[in-house]
GUNU-875171 format. One record per residue (C-alpha): residue in one letter; x, y, z negated. Coordinates in Angstrom, 2 decimals. Layout:
{A, {X, Y, Z}},
...
//
This chain:
{M, {29.99, 136.76, -27.03}},
{P, {32.59, 137.45, -29.78}},
{I, {31.18, 136.89, -33.23}},
{D, {31.63, 139.71, -35.74}},
{P, {33.34, 138.28, -38.88}},
{R, {30.70, 140.07, -40.95}},
{L, {28.07, 137.70, -39.56}},
{H, {30.02, 134.71, -40.88}},
{R, {30.09, 136.33, -44.30}},
{I, {26.33, 136.88, -44.18}},
{T, {25.56, 133.26, -43.29}},
{A, {28.04, 131.98, -45.88}},
{A, {26.29, 134.02, -48.56}},
{Q, {22.89, 132.34, -48.05}},
{P, {21.67, 130.41, -51.12}},
{Y, {20.63, 127.26, -49.19}},
{P, {22.44, 125.32, -46.44}},
{L, {21.53, 126.49, -42.95}},
{L, {20.11, 124.26, -40.25}},
{F, {21.26, 126.92, -37.81}},
{A, {21.77, 130.64, -37.45}},
{T, {21.48, 132.56, -34.20}},
{I, {21.86, 136.07, -32.85}},
{S, {18.70, 137.41, -31.23}},
{G, {17.52, 140.69, -29.77}},
{A, {19.45, 142.75, -27.24}},
{H, {22.77, 141.04, -27.98}},
{L, {21.26, 137.65, -27.08}},
{Y, {19.44, 139.03, -24.06}},
{G, {22.55, 140.60, -22.54}},
{F, {21.83, 144.34, -22.70}},
{P, {22.88, 145.74, -26.11}},
{S, {23.44, 149.46, -26.42}},
{P, {26.38, 150.70, -28.51}},
{D, {23.92, 151.50, -31.33}},
{S, {21.88, 148.28, -31.07}},
{D, {21.34, 146.42, -34.34}},
{V, {22.58, 142.83, -34.49}},
{D, {19.53, 140.66, -35.18}},
{L, {20.50, 137.53, -37.09}},
{R, {17.97, 134.72, -37.59}},
{G, {18.31, 131.37, -39.24}},
{V, {16.46, 128.32, -40.52}},
{H, {17.07, 126.51, -43.79}},
{V, {15.25, 123.96, -45.95}},
{L, {14.25, 124.95, -49.44}},
{P, {14.49, 122.56, -52.41}},
{L, {11.20, 120.74, -52.87}},
{S, {10.68, 122.45, -56.21}},
{K, {10.40, 125.75, -54.34}},
{V, {7.55, 124.68, -52.09}},
{V, {5.27, 122.29, -54.04}},
{G, {3.93, 124.83, -56.56}},
{L, {1.42, 127.60, -56.26}},
{E, {4.09, 130.22, -55.68}},
{V, {6.27, 129.96, -52.58}},
{V, {8.89, 132.63, -53.09}},
{D, {11.27, 131.89, -50.19}},
{E, {10.18, 130.61, -46.80}},
{T, {12.46, 128.49, -44.89}},
{V, {19.22, 123.76, -43.30}},
{Q, {22.17, 120.07, -39.19}},
{D, {23.08, 119.75, -35.55}},
{E, {20.86, 116.65, -35.36}},
{L, {17.88, 118.98, -34.93}},
{K, {19.37, 120.52, -31.79}},
{A, {19.54, 117.12, -30.09}},
{I, {15.94, 116.31, -31.04}},
{A, {14.72, 119.73, -29.91}},
{R, {15.74, 118.99, -26.30}},
{G, {13.21, 116.16, -26.23}},
{C, {10.45, 118.48, -27.46}},
{I, {10.54, 120.73, -24.38}},
{T, {7.59, 120.11, -22.06}},
{K, {6.24, 121.78, -18.94}},
{H, {3.49, 123.31, -21.07}},
{H, {6.06, 125.68, -22.58}},
{S, {5.35, 127.78, -19.46}},
{H, {2.09, 128.91, -21.12}},
{H, {4.17, 130.65, -23.80}},
{Y, {6.02, 132.61, -21.11}},
{F, {2.84, 133.53, -19.23}},
{G, {1.25, 134.92, -22.37}},
{F, {4.41, 136.60, -23.61}},
{V, {5.19, 138.32, -20.33}},
{E, {1.63, 139.60, -19.96}},
{T, {1.93, 141.23, -23.37}},
{Q, {5.35, 142.71, -22.51}},
{W, {4.13, 144.02, -19.16}},
{N, {1.05, 145.70, -20.71}},
{L, {3.24, 147.35, -23.36}},
{F, {5.58, 148.62, -20.66}},
{A, {2.82, 149.79, -18.27}},
{K, {0.99, 151.95, -20.82}},
{E, {4.11, 153.89, -21.87}},
{S, {4.63, 157.50, -20.82}},
{P, {7.31, 157.92, -19.78}},
{R, {7.95, 154.29, -18.92}},
{R, {11.27, 153.06, -20.28}},
{V, {13.83, 150.63, -18.85}},
{K, {14.21, 148.63, -22.05}},
{P, {10.66, 147.14, -22.12}},
{L, {10.96, 146.39, -18.40}},
{L, {14.14, 144.40, -19.05}},
{Y, {12.19, 142.35, -21.60}},
{V, {9.61, 141.61, -18.90}},
{Y, {12.25, 140.27, -16.53}},
{R, {14.04, 138.41, -19.31}},
{V, {10.85, 136.51, -20.21}},
{L, {10.00, 135.69, -16.59}},
{L, {13.46, 134.45, -15.63}},
{T, {13.85, 132.48, -18.88}},
{G, {10.52, 130.74, -18.24}},
{I, {11.32, 129.93, -14.61}},
{W, {14.77, 128.61, -15.59}},
{L, {13.26, 126.43, -18.34}},
{M, {10.76, 124.89, -15.97}},
{R, {13.48, 124.14, -13.43}},
{T, {16.21, 122.86, -15.74}},
{G, {14.79, 122.06, -19.18}},
{E, {17.34, 124.47, -20.64}},
{I, {16.66, 127.73, -22.51}},
{E, {18.85, 130.62, -21.38}},
{A, {17.84, 133.94, -22.92}},
{N, {20.66, 136.13, -21.58}},
{L, {19.28, 138.16, -18.68}},
{V, {22.71, 138.93, -17.23}},
{T, {23.61, 135.23, -17.23}},
{L, {20.27, 134.29, -15.67}},
{N, {20.74, 136.83, -12.92}},
{Q, {23.96, 135.13, -11.84}},
{T, {21.57, 132.50, -10.43}},
{F, {18.54, 134.61, -9.49}},
{K, {20.64, 137.41, -7.96}},
{L, {18.02, 140.14, -8.26}},
{P, {19.98, 143.26, -7.22}},
{F, {17.99, 145.66, -9.38}},
{I, {18.67, 143.83, -12.66}},
{D, {22.26, 144.99, -12.96}},
{E, {21.16, 148.54, -12.19}},
{L, {18.47, 148.44, -14.88}},
{V, {20.94, 147.07, -17.44}},
{A, {23.43, 149.81, -16.55}},
{R, {20.74, 152.49, -16.91}},
{K, {19.72, 151.13, -20.28}},
{L, {23.32, 151.10, -21.52}},
{A, {23.90, 154.63, -20.22}},
{G, {21.50, 156.10, -22.77}},
{P, {17.90, 157.31, -23.14}},
{E, {18.17, 160.00, -20.45}},
{Q, {18.86, 157.32, -17.81}},
{G, {16.36, 154.84, -19.18}},
{T, {13.04, 156.04, -17.75}},
{L, {11.16, 155.21, -14.55}},
{D, {8.99, 157.19, -12.11}},
{D, {5.86, 156.14, -10.22}},
{A, {7.84, 154.80, -7.24}},
{D, {9.83, 152.60, -9.59}},
{M, {6.56, 151.41, -11.14}},
{A, {5.10, 150.35, -7.80}},
{F, {8.19, 148.34, -6.94}},
{H, {8.44, 146.62, -10.30}},
{Q, {4.74, 145.76, -10.38}},
{G, {5.28, 143.90, -7.11}},
{E, {8.28, 142.07, -8.57}},
{Y, {6.32, 141.24, -11.74}},
{E, {3.52, 139.67, -9.74}},
{R, {5.96, 137.82, -7.46}},
{L, {7.90, 136.33, -10.36}},
{R, {4.69, 135.35, -12.19}},
{A, {3.76, 133.39, -9.09}},
{E, {7.23, 131.85, -9.07}},
{L, {6.83, 130.84, -12.72}},
{Q, {3.55, 129.12, -11.82}},
{A, {5.18, 127.35, -8.89}},
{S, {8.06, 126.26, -11.10}},
{H, {5.57, 124.89, -13.64}},
{D, {3.71, 122.98, -10.95}},
{A, {6.94, 121.48, -9.56}},
{S, {8.62, 120.87, -12.93}},
{S, {9.90, 117.38, -13.77}},
{L, {9.56, 118.11, -17.49}},
{R, {7.35, 115.83, -19.57}},
{E, {3.72, 116.58, -20.33}},
{M, {4.33, 115.62, -23.98}},
{P, {7.38, 114.78, -26.11}},
{S, {8.26, 111.08, -25.98}},
{E, {7.39, 108.70, -28.81}},
{E, {11.12, 108.32, -29.46}},
{T, {11.44, 112.09, -29.95}},
{R, {8.43, 112.20, -32.27}},
{A, {9.85, 109.32, -34.31}},
{A, {13.28, 110.95, -34.56}},
{L, {11.76, 114.26, -35.65}},
{N, {9.58, 112.53, -38.23}},
{D, {12.61, 110.61, -39.59}},
{L, {14.64, 113.82, -39.90}},
{L, {11.79, 115.62, -41.63}},
{V, {11.27, 112.79, -44.14}},
{R, {14.98, 112.59, -44.95}},
{V, {15.32, 116.33, -45.43}},
{R, {12.27, 116.53, -47.66}},
{L, {13.24, 113.49, -49.77}},
{K, {16.68, 114.96, -50.25}},
{G, {15.06, 117.83, -52.10}},
{L, {13.35, 115.58, -54.65}},
//
């Protein structure tokens, strides 16, 4: 997606060097409305003097971490997606009227989890994911969400259909977990590399 120059100015204005900054929320997931906020998140390392005292004023700055992070992904990350999607589904199901936006979050979580188990890669954009999964109703739901609030609600017939899809995709997530070639635990090499990075970053703040 094109990056708004204002976001570069925001990251450049941070008082400590960034490990990374990322766009999250609807812009990351592939279904932003014209009035959607741009959610910007980042991680940085504070000087040691800021974290060793009684008062920690600011809480949490290199591409090396991205490479190490790949080795930290295990098949047990599926448990995060099972728990997360159950929460999202329950939030969606108890709404009245039921809205399209929470339902899109349900599908985003399920497809991201299945994709991770199959490939070891995290892809959070629902539209991009659906280029592989080819669920015909996803594009319709995204279009309804983008069209505005009056198009973004669901009736009981919709609910019955989507409950079936929710249960089917949960089963597919379980099957993808069971068949995944991902590690059970990060390798010793990954743990050592992460430890080395952490020590170097912390000592740099002395």
